[in-house]
C-alpha positions in Angstrom: 296.0 -73.1 263.9 293.5 -73.3 266.6 293.8 -71.4 269.8 293.9 -73.7 272.8 292.4 -71.2 275.2 289.3 -70.7 272.9 288.8 -74.4 272.5 289.0 -75.1 276.3 286.5 -72.3 277.0 284.0 -73.6 274.4 284.2 -77.1 276.0 283.6 -75.7 279.5 280.7 -73.7 278.2 279.2 -76.7 276.6 279.5 -78.8 279.9 278.0 -76.0 282.0 275.1 -75.7 279.5 274.4 -79.4 279.8 274.5 -79.2 283.6 272.2 -76.2 283.5 269.7 -78.0 281.2 269.7 -81.0 283.4 269.1 -78.9 286.6 266.3 -77.0 284.9 264.6 -80.2 283.5 265.0 -82.4 286.6 262.1 -81.0 288.8 259.4 -81.3 286.1 260.6 -84.8 285.2 260.6 -85.9 288.9 257.1 -84.3 289.3 255.8 -86.3 286.4 257.4 -89.5 287.7 255.9 -89.1 291.1 252.5 -88.0 289.8 252.1 -90.8 287.2 254.0 -93.7 288.8 254.7 -93.3 292.5 251.3 -91.9 293.7 249.3 -94.5 291.8 251.5 -97.3 293.2 251.0 -96.0 296.7 247.2 -95.9 296.2 247.2 -99.4 294.8 249.3 -100.7 297.7 246.9 -99.0 300.1 243.8 -100.6 298.4 245.5 -104.0 298.5 246.1 -103.7 302.2 242.6 -102.5 302.9 241.2 -105.4 300.8 243.2 -107.9 302.9 241.9 -106.2 306.1 238.3 -106.5 304.8 238.8 -110.2 303.9 240.2 -110.7 307.4 237.1 -109.1 308.9 234.9 -111.4 306.7 236.9 -114.4 308.0 236.3 -113.3 311.6 232.6 -113.0 310.8 232.5 -116.5 309.3 234.2 -117.9 312.4 231.7 -116.2 314.6 228.8 -117.5 312.6 230.2 -121.1 312.6 230.7 -121.1 316.3 227.2 -119.7 317.1 224.8 -122.2 318.6 221.8 -120.9 316.6 221.2 -119.2 313.3 218.4 -116.6 313.9 217.3 -116.5 317.6 220.0 -116.2 320.2 219.8 -116.4 324.0 221.4 -114.1 326.6 225.2 -114.4 326.4 224.9 -116.6 323.3 224.1 -114.5 320.2 222.8 -116.2 317.0 224.9 -116.1 313.8 222.8 -113.3 312.4 223.1 -111.3 315.6 226.8 -112.0 316.2 228.4 -111.4 312.8 227.6 -107.7 312.1 229.2 -106.4 315.3 232.3 -108.5 314.8 232.8 -107.5 311.2 232.1 -103.8 311.9 234.3 -103.6 314.9 237.2 -105.2 313.0 236.8 -102.9 310.0 236.4 -99.8 312.2 239.9 -100.2 313.6 241.3 -99.1 310.2 240.6 -96.0 308.2 239.4 -96.1 304.6 237.2 -99.2 305.0 233.4 -98.6 304.9 231.3 -101.8 305.3 228.0 -101.4 303.5 226.4 -104.8 303.7 226.9 -108.0 305.7 225.1 -111.2 304.8 225.2 -114.7 306.4 224.0 -117.8 304.5 223.8 -121.5 305.3 225.4 -123.8 302.8 224.2 -127.4 302.8 226.3 -129.9 300.8 224.8 -133.4 300.2 227.5 -136.0 300.9 226.5 -138.4 298.2 225.9 -136.0 295.3 228.1 -133.0 296.4 225.2 -130.7 295.5 225.3 -127.4 297.4 222.1 -125.7 298.5 222.1 -122.1 299.8 219.7 -121.0 302.5 219.4 -117.3 303.3 217.3 -118.0 306.4 217.2 -120.7 309.0 216.6 -124.3 308.1 213.0 -125.5 308.1 213.9 -128.9 309.6 216.7 -130.1 312.0 220.1 -130.7 310.5 220.8 -134.2 309.1 224.5 -134.7 309.7 224.3 -138.3 308.3 223.6 -137.0 304.8 224.7 -133.4 304.7 227.6 -131.2 305.6 226.7 -127.7 306.9 228.8 -124.5 306.5 228.1 -120.9 307.1 229.2 -118.2 304.6 229.7 -114.6 305.4 229.5 -112.1 302.5 230.8 -108.6 303.2 230.5 -105.7 300.8 232.5 -102.5 301.4 234.0 -99.4 299.9 237.8 -99.1 300.0 239.2 -95.5 299.9 242.6 -94.8 298.2 245.2 -93.2 300.4 245.7 -90.1 298.2 242.4 -89.0 296.7 243.0 -87.0 293.6 240.7 -86.2 290.7 241.7 -86.8 287.1 239.7 -85.9 284.0 236.2 -87.2 283.8 237.2 -90.0 281.4 240.0 -91.0 283.8 238.0 -92.3 286.8 239.7 -95.5 288.0 238.1 -97.2 291.1 240.7 -97.7 293.8 243.0 -95.1 292.2 240.9 -91.9 291.8 237.7 -93.0 293.6 236.6 -95.6 296.2 236.5 -99.2 295.1 233.4 -101.2 295.9 234.3 -104.9 296.7 232.5 -108.0 297.9 234.4 -110.7 299.8 233.1 -114.0 301.1 234.4 -116.5 303.6 232.9 -119.8 304.8 233.5 -122.1 307.6 231.9 -125.4 308.7 229.2 -125.2 311.3 230.3 -126.4 314.7 226.8 -127.0 316.0 224.6 -127.7 312.9 221.7 -128.8 315.2 221.0 -125.1 315.9 220.7 -124.0 312.3 216.9 -124.4 312.4 216.5 -122.0 315.3 
């Protein structure tokens, strides 16, 4: 015959032991969950946000280039596309931490209306714009480094840009030129 007092004590001991094990194992498990899942997700979300902000800075630069009256040589109060884009992009990016703009480039894209062939010019046009045969657009290309929110170092073989180190990205945006007649100046 079994003793009811002994059997109830052994079941209480077993449940306390399970609770004690759970309490002892919970902190390391939570630490691992946060370290391997939550912190990387926070970093990737931060990188995505900073990428969107850099793309918006690039769009502002493309709009500035497209609304400029000339491409290379500006006049007082009316900067050229090459003079106006870098301050606009840099000023926008400097409002936010973790975005380092390393290069800004502005190009002219000429699309032939009849053949749809696109020609890229890195400098001003050699002759005046021919709006009867071509469509003119200005493209801004911005290269930058995006920092993760929480910078932690893993093993040497575990270096992931955007997660454990800065991520170098290039974004481009283009907009049609509002005054293509000034693209040769």
